N, C-alpha and C positions, 0 to 999 in steps of 0.2 A: 506493499499500501505504498504512495505517495501521494501528499497530501500541497497542494500551491494554493497562493490567494492573488488574485485579481478581479479588478474592478469593472475590467470589458471582457468579461469573460460567462455565458450563463449555456449550461445544458437545457434548460428550456427553449429558452428563445433557438438556439442551433439547430435541437429537434424539430419545432414549429416552421421555420425558417422554407422550407422546400428544399433543401441542396441536397440530405441524404435523405433515402427511404426503409434503413435497417437500425437505426437509432431512434428507441422506443422508453416510456414511464415504465419503470417494470418494479414502481414502489415508489415508497415515499418518498421525496425528493433524489428519486436511484435511476440510473439510468444505464439501456444496454445497447449492447451497439458489437455488430458485426461487421466488421471492413480489413482489409488488407488480408485476410485469411486469418484473421483472428478474432476473439471472446472478450469486451469490456468490460466493467461494468466500474461506473462513476456515481459520488453522493457528491452532491453540492449542498451547505448551509451558508448562505448570504456566498460570501464573494471564498469563500474558501469553500476546494473542490478536493475531492479525494478517487486518485483511482487508484482501481485493484487491480496492480501488477508490480511489477518490482521497477527499481528504480532505473536500472539497467531496459530493461522494456521501455518505459513511457521515456527514458532519454532519445531510444534508436528510432524510436514508431510515434509513438501520440505526440512529443513534443510537434514534432511536424507536420503530423496531421493535422491538429486542431490550430496551427499556426500560432502557436505561441510566440513564436522571436519578432512579431511583426510588433510594432506599436498602435494599437488602435485608435489609443488614446490620441495620441500626435495626429493621428487623420483626422477623427473625430475634431480636435480642436482646431484642423486647420477649414473647416467651412464657416462657406462668410455667414456671418451670426444676422444682416437683414434676412436672410433667406430663411423667415421661418419656420416655413413647412421643415426643409430638410434638419434645421436644425433638433426642432419638434423630434422629426424621425428618427432621428439619430441616437440623441438622449431616450427614447422609446427603443428601443431596438440595440444598444449597446454592447449586448454581451453575445451578439453573431459573431462570430470567424467565418471566415471563407474556406473550406477544410480542405484538405488538398489528396483528394482523392484517388482511388484506385480508377484509370481514364477509361476502360473498358465498362469496368461499370455501371460507369456515370454517362456511356454511350446508350449500354442497355435502360437504364433507368429513366434516360429523360426519350427515349425514343414511345416505351410505355405511355411516360409521362403527359402526351398530346391525347385533348378534349377529354379529360380526365381530372380525378379527385382524391389528395392524398391519401385516404382512405384506399381504394381500387387501386392506387398505384402499389400502396405496398402490400398489397391480398398478393398482386401481378405479382410480385420479386417476389415473395413465401413462396408461393409455388413453386415458379423458377427453381428458386434456389431449392426447394425440397425435391424436384425431380430430375433435375440435370444439375447440381453441385456435389461434391464430395462432404462424406458427411464427416465432423470431426467433433472432438471433446476438448475443454478446455482445462487447463491442469488443477482449475476446482472441481472437475465433474461435467460439468454443462456441457451438452453435445447441441449442436449448430452447423449448419450447413455453408458453406463455403461460397462464393459466388461461381454462377458458372460461368467455365472458359470457351471463349469464339468454338471452340472444336466440338464440344462437348453439344452445341447450339446449332451450328450447320448438320450436325451428324445428325436433327434431330426432325420430326416429318412438320411438317405445316396444319399439319389437322391437330396434333398433339401439343401445339402449341397455343392454338384456340382454347385449349383445354385449362390452359391457364389463365386466362379469362381475359387476355392482349386480344382478343377480335382483329380487324384490320390488321392491328400493327403486327400480328404472329407474319405478315410476308418483310415488313419492313425486317422483323431479327434475324428471320429468319438471313435474308438476300445481306444483308451487313454480317451478318457472322461469318457468310460465306465468300464474303470482301476482304474481311480480313484473315480469312485460311487461306486462300487464296493470295496472298500478298496482292492484293488487289490498290490497299491502303495499307499502308507501316505506320502504323501508332506509333510507335517509339522512336519515329522522325519527327510527327508532330510536335512533341516538346523542343526540336529544334527552332521551330518557325515564328514568327512575328503571330502576332494575333488575325493581324487580316488573312496569312498565307496560312494559316490553321484553319480559319474558316473556310475558306474555298477549299482543301480537302476534304473536309468533315461533311461539306453540302452534297458530296459529291457521293455520300455513299444512301444507301434507298430508305426514303424515308424522313432526313432529315432536312430542315430549313432553314432558315434564318436567326427561327426564334430557338430552339433546340439547339444547334450550333452556337451562340452564345453561350447558351447555359452549360455547355460542353465546356468552352474555352475556361469560362467562370471558374466553374464549380471540380474541374477535373486541372486540368492544362494552367488553372492559376495566373491568369493574363487578365484582370485586374481590369483593366479597362475597356470590357468586355463587358455589356449595358444591355444583358437582354429585356427585350420588349417582350409582357405577357397584355391577358386584359387591365391587369389592377397597376401597370407599369403606365399603360399609355394611358389608363384616366386619370394619374398622376400627372404626366404629362400633359395631355390637354388640360385640366385646372391650373395646374399650379405653374406650368411651363409653359406656355402656347406660343413663346418666340425660341421654343427652344431649349434643353439640358444646357448649362450650360462647360460642355465637357473643355474648353478651352482651360478652367481653370483647376479641374479638378484632375485632370491627363487617367495618371494609372490610376488614381483611386476611385474612379466613376463609374468601376463595377461593386466595389464596398457601398460606397453612398448607395448607390439601385438598390441591394438588398435590404439596406434603415428604410427606406421607400419600400418596398413590396411590402416590408415584415408591415411596417406604419399601417400601410392602408389595408392590408390584409386583416388585421386584430383590431384596429380603432376605423378606421373607413374616415 
């Protein structure tokens, strides 16, 4: 067990922010997460967060995964104080972090997210993992399923993917998995590209449009200048930024601010 202190970290807000669909509340102030082939539980009381793992695992895996070395307080302090809406949004969602997730998992998750709600997305991903992921057991004896590999999904039948509740997205997932397996796209090379170039590669995959590509760039490749525009964000932009969001002012932090805007509109409206 390792405990940290942070005023800009909230497991509850991260869990509800729509970045990750395998993190869930599993008790009072306790959160369970399957990521990167591992199982983690964490408990938060105020600004104190306790991770149920060794110090070595925390330093080598979770410190990076939760982006704990980025100074989010400094990013928030750089917001133009005359922008009352963004200031309020950042204050409300200041515990959100942009997770450094597995790229393949994020591609699949956001393919499934299209025209979907968080509850159904979680169910679809759970069924995919149970049917196509490797079953594992944590050091504490908790059984869980790893995320399915591209190869395991490429070998699936499209009809079987329908049984996981994916609907029309089943074909998207099957085609995308085969594109990866047959080297039509090299996921490792995406890390070497800038945001615009990575986005151009991602939209070549079946079922991935501009919005999903932006989500993947932000939530997996950690290209924090990506600014996904969904229904919530489009409403915010229309109401609060009729002349356009000031990207030139916030540059590489625009995607982080987008998360504050999204979460604020989702939770408060």
